[in-house]
BAFI-3210 file (N, C-alpha, C; in Angstrom, 3 decimals, decimal comma, padded with zeros to 6 digits):
// residues 291
n [1|2|3|4|5|6|7|8|9|10|11|12|13|14|15|16|17|18|19|20|21|22|23|24|25|26|27|28|29|30|31|32|33|34|35|36|37|38|39|40|41|42|43|44|45|46|47|48|49|50|51|52|53|54|55|56|57|58|59|60|61|62|63|64|65|66|67|68|69|70|71|72|73|74|75|76|77|78|79|80|81|82|83|84|85|86|87|88|89|90|91|92|93|94|95|96|97|98|99|100|101|102|103|104|105|106|107|108|109|110|111|112|113|114|115|116|117|118|119|120|121|122|123|124|125|126|127|128|129|130|131|132|133|134|135|136|137|138|139|140|141|142|143|144|145|146|147|148|149|150|151|152|153|154|155|156|157|158|159|160|161|162|163|164|165|166|167|168|169|170|171|172|173|174|175|176|177|178|179|180|181|182|183|184|185|186|187|188|189|190|191|192|193|194|195|196|197|198|199|200|201|202|203|204|205|206|207|208|209|210|211|212|213|214|215|216|217|218|219|220|221|222|223|224|225|226|227|228|229|230|231|232|233|234|235|236|237|238|239|240|241|242|243|244|245|246|247|248|249|250|251|252|253|254|255|256|257|258|259|260|261|262|263|264|265|266|267|268|269|270|271|272|273|274|275|276|277|278|279|280|281|282|283|284|285|286|287|288|289|290|291]
n.u [-004,363|-004,088|-001,845|-002,781|-001,409|001,095|003,709|004,330|003,858|005,858|008,208|007,976|009,227|011,848|011,351|010,467|012,840|014,462|013,031|013,434|015,959|015,351|013,411|015,012|016,803|014,950|014,299|016,801|018,255|016,719|014,770|016,261|017,372|015,336|014,215|016,304|016,306|013,849|014,275|016,008|014,580|013,633|013,898|015,261|014,770|015,403|012,685|011,025|010,002|010,328|009,224|011,318|011,851|014,126|015,971|017,995|019,781|020,558|021,916|024,061|025,411|026,066|028,221|031,530|033,211|031,918|032,190|034,926|035,067|034,023|035,848|038,086|037,175|036,773|039,420|040,462|038,991|039,723|042,630|043,195|041,598|042,749|045,462|045,074|044,041|046,020|048,439|047,601|047,101|049,702|051,153|049,739|049,822|052,528|052,995|051,068|051,403|053,415|055,334|053,169|053,385|054,796|053,053|050,948|052,208|052,704|050,013|049,022|050,828|050,116|047,392|047,162|047,120|044,430|042,901|043,179|041,886|040,579|040,703|042,719|044,918|044,929|045,606|048,175|049,503|049,189|050,742|053,204|053,426|053,298|054,315|055,621|056,388|056,609|057,796|058,810|059,439|061,248|063,384|064,031|065,079|067,258|068,934|069,625|067,753|064,959|061,966|059,499|056,289|053,885|051,150|050,282|050,683|049,183|049,826|050,768|049,141|046,935|048,199|049,441|047,210|046,005|047,954|048,118|045,331|045,377|047,540|046,461|044,317|044,747|045,442|043,166|042,223|044,406|044,243|041,825|042,506|044,485|043,178|041,420|043,131|044,356|042,239|042,098|042,046|044,557|045,290|045,437|047,725|049,680|049,312|050,008|052,685|053,772|053,423|055,399|055,002|055,797|056,121|054,984|053,153|051,448|050,296|049,072|047,408|046,148|045,752|044,844|042,476|040,814|040,424|038,712|035,925|036,627|038,134|036,307|034,550|036,337|036,870|034,310|033,643|035,735|035,307|032,926|033,812|035,835|034,376|033,076|035,082|036,289|037,178|039,974|040,434|039,160|040,734|043,435|043,687|041,360|039,926|041,513|044,755|043,015|040,612|041,733|041,794|039,122|036,380|033,501|032,061|033,012|032,282|029,492|029,218|029,996|027,960|025,613|026,157|027,755|026,839|024,150|022,523|020,585|018,951|020,626|022,739|021,556|020,970|023,574|024,126|022,357|023,419|025,832|024,902|023,908|026,236|027,709|025,989|026,177|028,896|029,151|027,183|027,864|030,091|028,936|027,129|028,921|030,111|027,863|027,275|029,493|029,106]
n.v [003,371|006,702|009,407|012,781|015,121|016,455|016,880|015,363|012,866|012,649|012,688|010,740|008,182|009,036|010,009|007,808|006,336|007,858|007,740|005,574|006,323|008,864|008,360|006,984|009,011|010,817|009,109|008,397|010,811|013,314|012,841|011,995|014,558|016,171|014,813|015,082|017,764|018,157|016,568|018,139|019,941|018,533|016,718|013,723|010,769|007,568|006,020|008,118|011,414|014,687|017,904|020,657|023,061|025,654|024,857|022,936|024,166|026,354|025,129|024,139|026,526|027,501|025,971|025,762|023,900|023,162|025,575|025,462|023,231|024,269|026,196|024,652|023,045|024,955|025,807|023,313|023,140|025,437|025,194|022,554|022,471|024,629|023,678|021,374|022,297|024,128|022,502|020,322|021,711|022,493|020,149|018,836|020,801|020,695|018,117|017,452|017,584|015,893|012,932|009,986|007,676|008,578|010,443|008,638|007,166|009,080|009,754|007,362|006,839|008,995|008,372|006,019|006,087|007,124|005,014|003,287|002,402|004,916|004,331|002,491|004,009|005,866|004,273|003,499|006,014|006,383|004,450|005,469|007,858|007,385|008,168|006,322|003,902|004,504|004,942|007,480|008,595|006,738|007,016|009,615|009,147|007,578|009,472|010,808|012,748|014,623|013,062|012,723|013,917|014,491|014,362|014,685|017,248|020,363|022,405|021,327|019,243|019,969|020,850|018,297|016,711|017,976|017,686|014,735|014,272|015,725|014,586|012,063|012,407|013,947|012,942|012,349|014,928|015,619|013,772|014,661|017,218|016,813|015,299|017,336|019,318|017,950|017,882|020,484|022,607|022,086|023,975|026,490|026,343|026,169|028,732|030,290|029,561|030,408|033,267|033,428|033,077|032,402|029,373|029,751|031,923|030,620|028,714|030,349|032,011|030,585|027,752|027,669|029,493|028,031|025,584|026,193|025,265|022,731|023,295|024,574|022,382|020,563|022,222|022,361|019,614|018,927|020,662|019,633|017,036|017,533|018,816|016,650|015,263|012,609|009,997|010,152|011,826|010,308|007,926|008,872|010,877|011,164|013,531|014,843|016,649|017,703|018,627|019,820|019,093|018,606|018,201|019,364|017,130|015,063|015,988|015,860|013,053|012,249|013,268|011,955|009,223|008,602|010,242|010,042|012,145|012,782|014,907|017,145|016,338|016,282|019,022|019,987|018,766|020,128|022,605|022,153|021,389|023,895|025,420|024,181|024,668|027,469|027,772|026,392|027,169|029,821|029,063|027,437|029,169|030,826|029,074|028,361|031,069|031,682|029,898]
n.w [025,240|024,190|024,271|024,528|024,625|022,492|023,112|025,415|024,273|022,486|023,959|025,950|026,187|026,924|029,390|030,667|030,839|032,548|034,892|036,843|038,011|038,889|040,947|042,697|043,369|044,628|046,840|048,160|048,336|048,321|050,291|052,728|053,137|053,718|055,971|057,674|058,155|059,334|061,813|063,054|064,622|066,553|069,822|070,064|071,614|071,769|070,678|070,901|069,995|070,634|070,122|069,918|068,778|067,953|069,797|069,510|067,785|069,305|071,313|069,973|069,263|071,535|072,405|072,636|071,409|069,041|067,605|067,455|065,733|063,330|062,638|062,202|060,079|058,012|057,626|056,693|054,298|052,740|052,631|051,696|049,267|047,830|047,638|046,242|043,743|042,750|042,779|041,117|038,712|038,175|037,787|035,720|033,585|033,101|031,994|030,070|027,297|026,699|025,856|025,270|026,685|028,984|030,091|030,759|032,689|034,739|035,335|036,182|038,491|040,279|040,611|042,029|044,943|045,164|044,482|046,584|049,788|052,008|054,632|054,750|053,886|055,979|058,235|057,326|057,529|060,198|061,246|060,396|061,714|064,370|067,680|069,362|067,988|065,376|061,895|061,314|063,893|064,650|062,906|063,620|066,197|065,576|064,466|066,553|067,428|068,997|070,184|067,727|067,676|065,904|065,647|068,137|068,881|069,078|067,327|065,150|064,249|062,450|059,968|059,235|058,881|056,776|054,796|054,551|053,640|051,314|049,776|049,469|047,813|045,582|043,097|041,593|040,716|039,077|037,065|035,830|034,999|033,152|031,225|030,390|029,389|027,231|025,544|024,628|021,712|019,158|017,446|018,841|020,400|018,290|017,127|019,233|019,400|016,956|017,338|019,185|021,816|025,212|027,339|029,808|029,244|027,560|029,300|031,247|029,741|027,967|028,512|031,362|031,395|029,516|030,793|032,839|033,464|034,423|036,607|038,277|038,659|039,953|042,283|043,514|044,044|045,677|047,849|048,943|049,568|051,440|053,431|054,512|055,804|057,647|058,245|058,299|060,558|062,527|062,740|062,960|064,913|066,447|066,983|068,601|069,649|072,614|071,327|069,080|066,392|065,662|063,488|061,637|060,721|062,306|064,764|064,343|064,125|066,777|068,244|067,254|067,509|069,764|071,961|071,595|070,569|068,353|067,414|067,812|066,212|063,704|063,328|063,040|060,576|058,985|059,057|057,806|055,287|054,436|054,442|052,310|050,261|050,107|049,311|046,970|045,118|044,053|042,456|040,625|039,370|038,202|036,197|034,618|033,740|032,140|030,138]
ca.u [-004,608|-003,259|-001,679|-003,269|-000,379|002,079|005,105|004,504|003,874|007,153|009,227|007,511|010,367|013,005|010,850|010,447|014,164|015,020|012,079|013,997|016,987|014,730|012,873|016,248|017,232|014,077|014,335|018,090|018,902|015,881|014,106|017,056|017,644|014,021|014,132|017,331|015,862|012,711|014,817|016,896|013,821|013,256|014,837|015,070|015,126|015,006|011,619|010,258|010,509|009,715|009,452|012,012|012,003|015,506|016,824|019,264|020,675|021,046|022,765|025,278|026,079|026,691|029,250|032,839|033,807|031,328|032,829|036,287|034,925|033,780|037,214|039,082|036,610|037,061|040,886|040,690|038,499|040,629|044,090|043,173|041,097|043,738|046,619|044,697|043,870|047,249|049,439|047,114|047,366|051,174|051,632|048,992|050,273|053,864|053,074|049,959|051,802|054,625|055,073|052,018|053,643|055,223|051,737|050,235|052,941|052,425|048,625|048,913|051,534|049,355|046,043|047,238|046,585|043,010|042,307|043,474|040,736|041,021|040,947|044,075|045,942|045,073|046,382|049,650|049,975|049,052|052,018|054,350|053,458|053,268|055,536|056,129|057,032|056,400|059,000|059,351|060,121|062,477|064,444|064,541|065,859|068,517|069,679|069,826|066,806|064,041|060,801|058,457|054,797|053,192|049,706|050,075|050,867|048,042|050,328|051,245|048,207|046,251|049,139|049,622|045,964|045,815|048,875|047,639|044,216|045,798|048,336|045,705|043,166|045,094|045,455|041,886|042,245|045,373|043,703|040,771|043,120|045,271|042,204|040,839|044,030|044,482|041,199|042,307|042,472|045,967|045,505|045,729|049,130|050,404|049,241|050,896|054,193|054,031|053,492|056,542|054,595|056,491|055,351|054,256|051,973|050,601|049,673|048,275|046,602|045,347|045,341|044,058|041,105|040,092|040,062|038,053|034,947|037,238|038,608|035,042|034,099|037,240|036,672|033,091|033,769|036,669|034,665|032,052|034,531|036,583|033,348|032,715|036,277|035,957|037,918|041,383|040,296|038,832|041,963|044,777|043,793|040,171|039,556|042,506|044,682|042,204|039,719|042,462|041,459|037,774|035,766|032,037|031,552|033,413|031,359|028,158|029,319|030,075|026,606|024,695|026,450|028,306|026,045|022,743|021,773|020,204|018,513|021,751|023,525|020,812|021,225|024,930|024,000|021,719|024,400|026,867|024,259|023,857|027,653|027,991|025,243|026,809|030,187|029,030|026,277|028,607|030,876|028,047|026,570|029,993|030,280|026,744|027,340|030,461|028,486]
ca.v [004,688|007,648|010,755|013,913|016,184|015,961|017,034|014,218|011,673|012,699|012,409|009,643|007,181|009,575|010,171|006,387|005,919|008,563|007,618|004,720|007,167|010,006|007,780|006,685|010,319|011,259|008,288|008,466|012,106|014,369|012,440|012,137|015,941|016,702|014,171|015,676|019,199|017,844|015,911|019,116|020,687|017,611|016,057|012,257|009,765|006,252|006,240|009,275|012,693|015,925|019,088|021,702|024,246|025,904|024,550|022,060|025,056|027,107|024,204|024,115|027,821|027,719|025,006|026,159|022,806|023,311|026,714|025,052|022,436|025,133|026,875|023,637|022,660|025,972|025,686|022,213|023,368|026,351|024,760|021,391|022,804|025,388|022,972|020,507|023,021|024,611|021,325|019,540|022,500|022,633|018,827|018,650|021,659|020,307|016,915|016,951|017,521|015,064|011,518|009,459|006,738|009,318|011,015|007,565|006,770|010,092|009,657|006,149|007,134|009,848|007,884|004,878|006,324|007,376|003,682|002,686|002,794|005,893|003,645|001,721|005,020|006,597|003,274|003,586|007,263|006,341|003,793|006,304|009,042|006,983|008,652|005,226|002,941|004,945|005,017|008,815|008,638|005,819|007,843|010,698|008,538|007,120|010,600|011,478|013,994|014,305|012,186|013,569|013,559|015,474|014,236|015,057|018,712|021,125|023,281|020,592|018,301|020,378|020,657|016,949|016,080|018,696|017,088|013,358|014,376|016,240|013,582|010,973|012,651|014,866|012,124|012,451|016,129|015,576|013,073|015,442|018,301|016,268|014,985|018,469|020,015|017,189|018,321|021,862|022,529|022,242|025,257|027,595|026,325|026,529|030,124|030,944|029,313|031,366|034,447|033,598|033,112|031,493|028,347|030,430|032,571|029,640|028,045|031,232|032,723|029,667|026,556|027,930|029,894|027,081|024,501|026,734|024,413|021,654|023,947|024,801|021,044|020,107|022,938|022,005|018,194|018,859|021,261|018,711|015,974|017,933|019,061|015,377|014,519|011,925|008,819|010,565|012,333|009,120|006,970|009,421|011,886|011,061|014,880|015,549|016,782|018,642|018,971|020,694|018,587|018,094|018,757|019,347|015,813|014,298|016,551|015,264|011,663|012,063|013,605|010,964|007,739|008,433|010,900|009,782|013,381|012,793|016,204|018,039|015,976|016,745|020,367|020,125|018,354|021,159|023,782|021,742|021,531|025,285|025,955|023,518|025,381|028,796|027,648|025,740|027,826|030,842|028,451|026,878|030,300|031,349|028,204|028,662|032,258|031,515|029,144]
ca.w [025,703|023,458|024,892|023,590|024,557|021,557|023,783|026,279|023,415|021,715|024,963|026,947|026,213|027,636|030,796|031,298|031,107|033,724|035,949|037,985|038,645|039,588|041,997|043,596|043,816|045,653|047,982|048,886|048,375|048,848|051,535|053,896|053,470|054,418|057,197|058,576|058,574|060,418|063,055|063,749|065,391|067,589|070,680|069,863|072,744|071,389|069,757|071,338|069,449|071,184|069,347|070,725|068,009|067,589|070,999|069,117|067,196|070,454|071,977|069,212|069,188|073,026|072,589|072,105|070,645|067,677|066,959|067,031|064,574|062,163|062,267|061,602|058,784|057,061|057,426|055,762|052,967|052,077|052,302|050,814|047,878|047,207|047,356|045,079|042,420|042,373|042,472|039,972|037,475|037,877|037,264|034,428|032,645|032,860|031,339|029,284|025,867|026,710|025,384|025,745|027,679|030,045|030,657|031,376|033,928|035,671|035,809|037,036|039,715|041,164|040,863|042,830|046,372|045,064|044,451|047,942|050,669|052,837|055,867|054,682|053,846|057,401|058,982|057,071|058,038|061,614|061,719|060,129|062,498|065,769|068,427|070,080|067,134|064,007|061,155|061,451|065,172|064,711|062,139|064,441|067,379|064,981|064,144|067,821|067,522|069,964|069,713|066,920|067,921|065,023|065,850|069,571|069,001|068,565|066,356|063,920|063,895|061,290|058,786|058,965|058,391|055,569|053,782|054,315|052,859|049,988|049,072|049,032|046,790|044,551|041,812|040,722|039,996|038,046|035,919|035,196|034,360|032,021|030,112|029,810|028,582|026,021|024,604|024,071|020,232|018,875|016,760|019,677|020,652|017,189|016,938|020,199|019,024|015,873|017,913|020,073|023,258|026,192|027,902|030,843|028,663|027,012|030,512|031,922|028,931|027,083|029,244|032,700|031,113|028,840|031,728|033,977|033,945|035,089|037,924|039,059|039,067|040,988|043,423|044,241|044,524|046,929|049,036|049,471|050,163|052,697|054,509|055,135|056,215|059,005|058,550|058,737|061,942|063,383|062,786|063,273|066,091|067,334|067,266|069,548|071,024|073,182|070,208|068,228|065,020|065,591|062,373|061,807|060,515|063,522|065,901|064,083|064,453|068,129|068,902|066,759|067,856|071,038|072,910|071,315|070,359|067,040|067,004|067,608|065,047|062,588|063,258|062,496|059,219|058,181|058,845|056,817|053,994|054,162|054,112|051,138|049,134|049,941|048,771|045,696|044,159|043,240|041,451|039,512|038,615|037,301|035,154|033,672|033,213|031,168|028,932]
c.u [-003,626|-003,068|-001,978|-002,247|000,713|003,538|005,340|004,609|005,174|008,272|008,977|008,674|011,461|012,514|010,912|011,882|014,738|014,205|012,738|015,064|016,444|014,059|013,906|016,686|016,347|014,213|015,649|018,725|017,902|015,174|014,934|017,445|016,482|014,003|015,116|016,938|014,839|013,314|015,600|016,070|013,240|014,335|014,370|015,564|014,621|013,869|010,681|010,780|009,646|010,083|010,086|012,335|013,569|016,465|018,087|020,262|021,327|022,072|024,163|026,050|026,514|027,792|030,523|033,459|033,210|032,038|034,362|036,155|034,618|035,000|037,975|038,488|036,922|038,481|041,132|040,275|039,375|041,927|043,969|042,612|042,112|044,942|046,296|044,698|045,267|048,291|048,979|047,345|048,892|051,573|050,956|049,568|051,718|053,987|052,122|050,427|053,151|054,301|053,981|052,288|054,042|054,008|051,032|050,923|052,725|050,941|048,394|049,584|050,703|047,915|046,130|046,726|045,099|042,324|042,322|042,345|041,391|041,321|042,394|045,110|046,112|045,808|047,813|050,143|050,041|050,377|053,285|054,585|053,390|054,482|056,237|057,031|056,961|057,843|059,663|060,076|061,323|063,697|065,037|065,473|067,328|069,533|069,880|069,034|065,802|062,769|059,900|057,152|053,982|051,736|049,341|050,253|049,876|048,479|050,712|050,133|047,370|046,972|049,311|048,363|045,698|046,743|048,451|046,374|044,520|046,472|047,496|044,748|043,526|045,199|044,303|041,805|043,226|044,904|042,658|041,439|043,915|044,353|041,648|041,822|044,398|043,503|041,212|042,718|043,988|046,339|045,867|047,244|050,069|050,463|050,102|052,315|054,645|054,289|054,692|056,205|055,432|055,645|054,469|052,990|050,921|049,662|048,586|047,225|045,790|044,774|044,425|042,671|040,169|039,637|039,194|036,785|035,441|037,685|037,372|034,523|035,023|037,095|035,426|033,201|034,619|036,058|033,765|032,656|035,224|035,618|033,007|033,848|035,981|036,949|039,394|041,320|040,091|040,012|043,208|044,772|042,436|039,695|040,623|043,733|043,810|041,298|040,502|042,203|039,990|037,194|034,228|031,434|031,878|032,502|029,959|028,115|029,217|028,585|025,621|024,925|027,170|027,497|024,489|021,900|021,544|019,693|019,656|022,580|022,864|020,870|022,581|024,918|023,369|022,608|025,405|026,246|024,185|025,142|027,961|027,300|025,809|028,082|030,131|028,200|027,033|029,391|030,080|027,459|027,687|030,258|029,138|026,852|028,244|029,873|027,512]
c.v [005,771|008,986|011,809|015,041|015,684|015,982|015,736|012,888|011,626|012,267|011,435|008,660|007,703|009,623|008,810|005,947|006,499|008,364|006,780|005,675|008,264|009,565|007,493|007,960|010,899|010,403|008,487|009,787|013,188|014,001|012,408|013,564|016,520|016,154|014,701|017,049|018,997|017,413|017,095|019,971|019,862|017,133|014,525|011,504|008,468|006,394|007,315|010,604|013,717|017,227|020,180|022,964|024,436|025,620|023,783|023,136|025,908|026,358|024,167|025,520|028,294|026,818|025,434|025,076|022,864|024,506|026,361|024,072|023,174|025,704|025,875|023,252|023,718|026,040|024,571|022,413|024,243|025,859|023,562|021,632|023,606|024,617|022,083|021,131|023,440|023,489|020,656|020,437|022,475|021,248|018,573|019,523|021,364|019,034|016,600|016,953|016,661|013,696|010,855|008,480|007,401|009,845|009,904|007,119|007,751|010,017|008,430|006,198|007,960|009,296|006,686|005,036|006,594|006,119|002,975|003,241|003,957|005,318|003,102|002,858|005,642|005,570|003,326|004,822|007,210|005,657|004,711|007,366|008,785|007,538|007,441|004,333|003,333|005,081|006,393|009,037|007,756|006,399|008,906|010,299|008,099|008,294|011,459|012,818|013,602|013,570|013,175|012,992|014,677|015,502|014,658|016,473|019,439|022,097|022,571|019,549|018,661|020,226|019,276|016,320|016,714|017,906|015,531|013,458|014,689|015,217|012,361|011,037|013,415|014,200|012,312|013,835|016,279|014,935|013,936|016,626|017,841|016,029|016,261|019,247|019,280|017,537|019,697|021,781|022,863|023,484|026,431|027,450|026,631|028,027|030,812|030,753|030,203|032,740|034,611|033,579|031,991|030,407|028,960|031,139|031,736|029,002|029,044|031,962|031,895|028,497|026,776|028,466|028,823|025,822|025,002|025,984|023,226|022,136|024,132|023,371|020,499|020,783|022,420|020,550|018,224|019,614|020,330|017,510|016,301|018,359|017,766|014,596|013,932|010,808|009,149|011,121|011,153|008,326|007,549|010,215|011,674|012,533|015,637|016,188|017,873|019,396|019,951|020,294|018,212|018,989|018,728|017,858|014,943|014,672|015,887|013,811|011,401|012,298|012,377|009,618|007,529|009,135|010,775|011,101|013,517|014,135|017,176|017,673|016,388|018,205|020,689|019,723|019,371|022,331|023,387|021,772|022,974|025,808|025,349|024,373|026,710|028,766|027,182|026,537|028,919|030,187|027,955|028,017|030,842|030,391|028,381|029,957|032,474|030,975|029,932]
c.w [024,987|024,246|023,964|023,536|023,685|022,262|024,568|025,322|022,771|022,768|026,076|027,120|027,063|029,164|031,539|031,656|032,398|034,998|037,142|038,713|039,434|040,856|043,158|044,144|044,767|046,883|048,827|049,027|049,027|050,114|052,659|054,273|054,245|055,788|058,150|059,075|059,622|061,673|063,753|064,641|066,520|068,605|070,503|071,059|072,405|070,297|070,016|070,722|070,159|070,661|070,317|069,963|067,639|068,785|070,521|068,592|068,268|071,172|071,125|069,325|070,657|073,319|071,927|071,226|069,265|066,919|066,488|065,706|063,275|061,652|061,530|060,291|057,775|056,722|056,426|054,397|052,260|051,599|051,439|049,388|047,242|046,778|046,219|043,840|041,988|041,941|041,214|038,560|037,187|037,244|035,913|033,342|032,216|031,977|030,244|027,749|025,730|026,009|025,964|026,927|028,981|030,860|031,366|032,739|035,013|036,265|036,633|038,473|040,736|041,418|041,758|044,252|046,303|045,096|045,768|048,890|051,599|054,297|055,844|054,715|055,276|058,253|058,683|057,649|059,589|062,142|061,541|061,042|063,951|066,562|069,044|069,108|065,692|063,317|061,342|062,769|065,254|063,966|062,854|065,593|066,765|064,723|065,418|068,110|068,617|069,409|069,005|067,179|067,224|065,321|067,330|069,843|068,390|067,266|064,991|063,381|062,598|060,006|058,343|058,282|056,967|054,546|053,579|053,422|051,465|049,149|048,609|047,921|045,656|043,092|040,967|039,977|039,015|036,780|035,085|034,408|033,169|030,903|029,526|028,944|027,260|025,008|024,106|022,589|020,040|018,187|017,563|020,085|019,537|016,879|017,922|019,980|017,855|016,447|018,920|021,516|024,136|026,644|028,960|030,361|028,196|028,056|031,004|031,031|028,079|027,885|030,357|032,287|030,400|029,807|032,877|034,533|034,846|036,521|038,859|039,581|040,148|042,367|044,257|044,752|045,705|048,124|049,711|050,253|051,392|053,808|055,275|055,621|057,497|059,239|058,881|060,210|062,836|063,677|063,273|064,575|067,039|067,825|068,223|068,841|071,541|072,222|069,219|066,648|064,811|064,306|062,651|061,613|061,676|064,693|065,614|064,454|066,015|068,879|068,438|067,348|069,159|072,130|072,660|071,162|068,878|066,467|066,830|066,471|063,737|062,220|062,543|060,983|058,301|057,931|057,932|055,430|053,470|053,592|052,790|049,953|048,930|049,222|047,330|044,738|043,422|042,204|040,295|038,801|037,757|036,124|034,198|033,054|032,003|029,801|028,217]
res [m|k|l|r|n|p|y|l|r|e|n|i|t|g|y|l|f|i|l|p|q|f|l|l|f|l|l|f|i|v|y|p|i|i|e|g|i|r|l|s|f|y|k|v|q|y|q|k|e|t|f|v|g|f|d|n|y|a|t|l|f|s|d|p|v|f|f|k|s|i|v|n|t|v|i|f|v|v|f|i|v|l|l|t|v|v|f|s|l|f|v|a|s|a|v|f|d|k|n|a|k|y|v|s|f|i|r|g|s|y|y|i|p|v|m|v|s|m|v|v|m|s|m|v|w|s|f|l|l|s|p|a|n|g|l|i|s|y|m|a|r|e|m|d|l|s|v|v|n|l|l|g|n|k|n|t|v|l|p|v|i|i|f|v|t|f|a|t|n|v|g|q|a|i|i|l|y|i|a|s|m|i|g|v|p|k|d|l|f|e|a|a|e|v|d|g|a|s|r|l|k|v|i|f|q|i|l|i|p|l|v|k|p|t|t|i|y|i|t|i|v|n|i|i|a|v|l|k|i|f|v|v|i|q|l|l|t|g|g|g|p|n|n|a|s|v|t|m|m|y|y|l|y|n|n|a|f|k|f|n|q|l|g|v|a|s|a|v|g|v|i|m|f|i|i|t|m|l|l|s|v|p|q|l|r|s|m|f|k|d|k]
***
């Protein structure tokens, strides 16, 4: 059988190669999104589904814990993404043009926590921060200080979680920035050196503008990752104290698997999806506009 359309005949091989990946994308990405949106309009009880319209959303917006989870999630997104971008730019711009062995050591040092499971890292931090037998509390007692309970204090629990998440994942951003900066044409640095530009001017007027696509990518990836933050909350605080560290993902988990409210949990997922799109689309538009 011959294809009459010359365009299809010319590109059929390429379409056949991407077909398996496209089918997997539809099955594991598009279908769950559509199913989640559908379930958000139903009350699910075991195998019985009852259409309730926007009742699940009304339930969410009448729950103060849900509003608390939104506020906490926004705080996490803003501070973790900002810390990751600023610190990664600082480290990468400081070492990218140094000796290759030194750069490799820095990249490896920061990337080690990324390779370790988040569960393991959370358990390590849980041991360190435990007020009963944790290392930090032990050192405080040895110095005749009061017992330190950072995870049990609603004023300190958010900064601790922000630091733990940032310290665990910042290595990946550093790797990407260093790779991007190494790829900047050397002619630009030589021209800046001839003009007598300081290192700060080189960083702010050459490096940072040229690695903007990397910055946008890191921002989008970290926004999505932080919106889904769960393991750290589950293992360190369980959403406490008094819901002070509950996030949207943890709220979704509780409704889906503890309270058996799949419809409400799906509504939370839909809202998270909308928030992700609202935060990511402007970044993507900016990147494509520059190109």
